[in-house]
C-alpha angles and dihedrals in degrees: 000000000000124000091247092051090050092049089051091052090049093047091051093046091052094043090051091049091049091049092052090046094052093045088054095048094242114184116282098245092059094049089047089057094049090048089052090051092049092050093050090050092049090048093050089048093052092044094050093045090053090051092052092047090051090051092051093051 
């Protein structure tokens, strides 16, 4: 599995966990931590995608 595919899978998993937590009215600090984790994964995905594009050009 490629790194981008793995990141996509992780992003979707964390997003789903966050959606469930928000829906269940889980405490704010826990949701905040999941949100930070999601942001970091998205940032890693975007950065890696940019690097791949630069290598291809």
